[in-house]
C-alpha positions as a LaTeX table, in Angstrom:
\begin{tabular}{lrrr}
\hline
Residue & $x$ (\AA) & $y$ (\AA) & $z$ (\AA) \\
\hline
Unk1 & 3.83 & 2.13 & 1.79 \\
Unk2 & 6.77 & 4.09 & 0.44 \\
Unk3 & 6.89 & 6.83 & $-2.14$ \\
Unk4 & 10.16 & 7.92 & $-3.73$ \\
Unk5 & 10.30 & 11.15 & $-5.66$ \\
Unk6 & 12.99 & 13.35 & $-7.12$ \\
Unk7 & 12.78 & 17.01 & $-8.03$ \\
Unk8 & 14.79 & 20.17 & $-8.33$ \\
Unk9 & 15.19 & 22.23 & $-5.18$ \\
Unk10 & 12.86 & 24.93 & $-6.49$ \\
Unk11 & 10.04 & 22.44 & $-7.12$ \\
Unk12 & 9.81 & 21.01 & $-3.59$ \\
Unk13 & 6.66 & 22.97 & $-2.68$ \\
Unk14 & 4.80 & 21.74 & $-5.77$ \\
Unk15 & 5.98 & 18.20 & $-5.21$ \\
Unk16 & 4.88 & 18.28 & $-1.55$ \\
Unk17 & 1.38 & 19.33 & $-2.60$ \\
Unk18 & 1.12 & 16.33 & $-4.94$ \\
Unk19 & 2.60 & 13.99 & $-2.34$ \\
Unk20 & 0.13 & 15.22 & 0.28 \\
Unk21 & $-2.82$ & 14.52 & $-2.02$ \\
Unk22 & $-1.56$ & 11.08 & $-3.02$ \\
Unk23 & $-0.94$ & 9.97 & 0.56 \\
Unk24 & $-3.94$ & 11.48 & 2.36 \\
Unk25 & $-6.66$ & 11.67 & $-0.27$ \\
Unk26 & $-6.19$ & 8.87 & $-2.79$ \\
Unk27 & $-8.95$ & 8.13 & $-5.25$ \\
Unk28 & $-10.24$ & 4.57 & $-5.41$ \\
Unk29 & $-12.67$ & 4.62 & $-8.29$ \\
Unk30 & $-15.12$ & 1.70 & $-8.20$ \\
Unk31 & $-14.45$ & 0.61 & $-11.76$ \\
Unk32 & $-10.67$ & 0.72 & $-11.27$ \\
Unk33 & $-10.87$ & $-1.34$ & $-8.07$ \\
Unk34 & $-13.16$ & $-3.85$ & $-9.78$ \\
Unk35 & $-10.84$ & $-4.11$ & $-12.80$ \\
Unk36 & $-7.79$ & $-4.74$ & $-10.60$ \\
Unk37 & $-9.33$ & $-7.60$ & $-8.61$ \\
Unk38 & $-8.40$ & $-10.21$ & $-11.21$ \\
Unk39 & $-4.81$ & $-8.93$ & $-11.24$ \\
Unk40 & $-4.45$ & $-9.46$ & $-7.46$ \\
Unk41 & $-4.27$ & $-13.24$ & $-7.73$ \\
Unk42 & $-1.63$ & $-13.01$ & $-10.49$ \\
Unk43 & 0.47 & $-10.44$ & $-8.59$ \\
Unk44 & 0.33 & $-12.56$ & $-5.46$ \\
Unk45 & 1.42 & $-15.70$ & $-7.32$ \\
Unk46 & 4.31 & $-13.85$ & $-8.97$ \\
Unk47 & 5.43 & $-12.40$ & $-5.63$ \\
Unk48 & 5.41 & $-15.77$ & $-3.91$ \\
Unk49 & 7.63 & $-17.25$ & $-6.62$ \\
Unk50 & 10.23 & $-14.77$ & $-5.39$ \\
Unk51 & 12.14 & $-16.38$ & $-2.47$ \\
Unk52 & 12.86 & $-13.00$ & $-0.87$ \\
Unk53 & 9.15 & $-12.17$ & $-0.69$ \\
Unk54 & 8.41 & $-15.49$ & 1.00 \\
Unk55 & 11.25 & $-14.96$ & 3.49 \\
Unk56 & 9.98 & $-11.49$ & 4.45 \\
Unk57 & 6.42 & $-12.79$ & 4.85 \\
Unk58 & 7.57 & $-15.69$ & 7.04 \\
Unk59 & 9.91 & $-13.53$ & 9.13 \\
Unk60 & 7.18 & $-11.01$ & 9.88 \\
Unk61 & 4.74 & $-13.77$ & 10.72 \\
Unk62 & 7.22 & $-15.38$ & 13.13 \\
Unk63 & 8.63 & $-12.20$ & 14.66 \\
Unk64 & 5.46 & $-10.22$ & 15.38 \\
Unk65 & 2.13 & $-10.90$ & 16.99 \\
Unk66 & 0.31 & $-7.70$ & 16.07 \\
Unk67 & $-0.50$ & $-5.99$ & 12.77 \\
Unk68 & 3.10 & $-6.37$ & 11.57 \\
Unk69 & 2.54 & $-10.14$ & 11.45 \\
Unk70 & $-0.14$ & $-9.67$ & 8.79 \\
Unk71 & 0.72 & $-10.48$ & 5.21 \\
Unk72 & 1.54 & $-7.71$ & 2.79 \\
Unk73 & $-0.71$ & $-9.47$ & 0.28 \\
Unk74 & $-4.48$ & $-9.79$ & 0.10 \\
Unk75 & $-5.76$ & $-13.10$ & 1.53 \\
Unk76 & $-7.22$ & $-15.40$ & $-1.13$ \\
Unk77 & $-10.68$ & $-15.30$ & 0.45 \\
Unk78 & $-10.78$ & $-11.47$ & 0.03 \\
Unk79 & $-9.75$ & $-11.39$ & $-3.63$ \\
Unk80 & $-12.73$ & $-10.18$ & $-5.64$ \\
Unk81 & $-14.44$ & $-8.75$ & $-2.56$ \\
Unk82 & $-12.41$ & $-5.61$ & $-1.86$ \\
Unk83 & $-14.41$ & $-2.41$ & $-2.43$ \\
Unk84 & $-13.40$ & 1.20 & $-2.95$ \\
Unk85 & $-15.24$ & 2.08 & 0.28 \\
Unk86 & $-13.11$ & $-0.39$ & 2.25 \\
Unk87 & $-9.94$ & 1.07 & 0.76 \\
Unk88 & $-11.02$ & 4.61 & 1.68 \\
Unk89 & $-11.83$ & 3.50 & 5.22 \\
Unk90 & $-8.43$ & 1.83 & 5.58 \\
Unk91 & $-6.55$ & 4.90 & 4.34 \\
Unk92 & $-8.52$ & 7.26 & 6.59 \\
Unk93 & $-7.79$ & 5.14 & 9.65 \\
Unk94 & $-4.22$ & 4.05 & 9.00 \\
Unk95 & $-2.56$ & 6.66 & 6.77 \\
Unk96 & $-2.46$ & 9.37 & 9.44 \\
Unk97 & 0.28 & 11.91 & 10.07 \\
Unk98 & 1.12 & 10.21 & 13.39 \\
Unk99 & 1.96 & 7.04 & 11.45 \\
Unk100 & 3.98 & 8.65 & 8.66 \\
Unk101 & 7.51 & 9.90 & 8.25 \\
Unk102 & 8.85 & 12.29 & 5.64 \\
Unk103 & 12.52 & 11.98 & 4.87 \\
Unk104 & 14.31 & 14.34 & 2.55 \\
Unk105 & 17.85 & 14.24 & 1.27 \\
\hline
\end{tabular}
């Protein structure tokens, strides 16, 4: 996951507050998650028509044997079954400060 933001030097504190909330406490409303399920299959099909996306997927699969070998895209058997609770659980367990980097220019 990558977030790119731009702001004036004087607005960095405000921006950091928003960025902190977005990255550590996202909201996954049930109705929004349910509404997006049908879009997953379309987004996945569009991505896999892009040769670069297929190359990245195949390279990661061949190069790694751990979590980095997993696809960036939802498996077909999970489309329509992802819940807001599962998304919250994933964020709480994987989007931790030890696994994040903040880079400012």
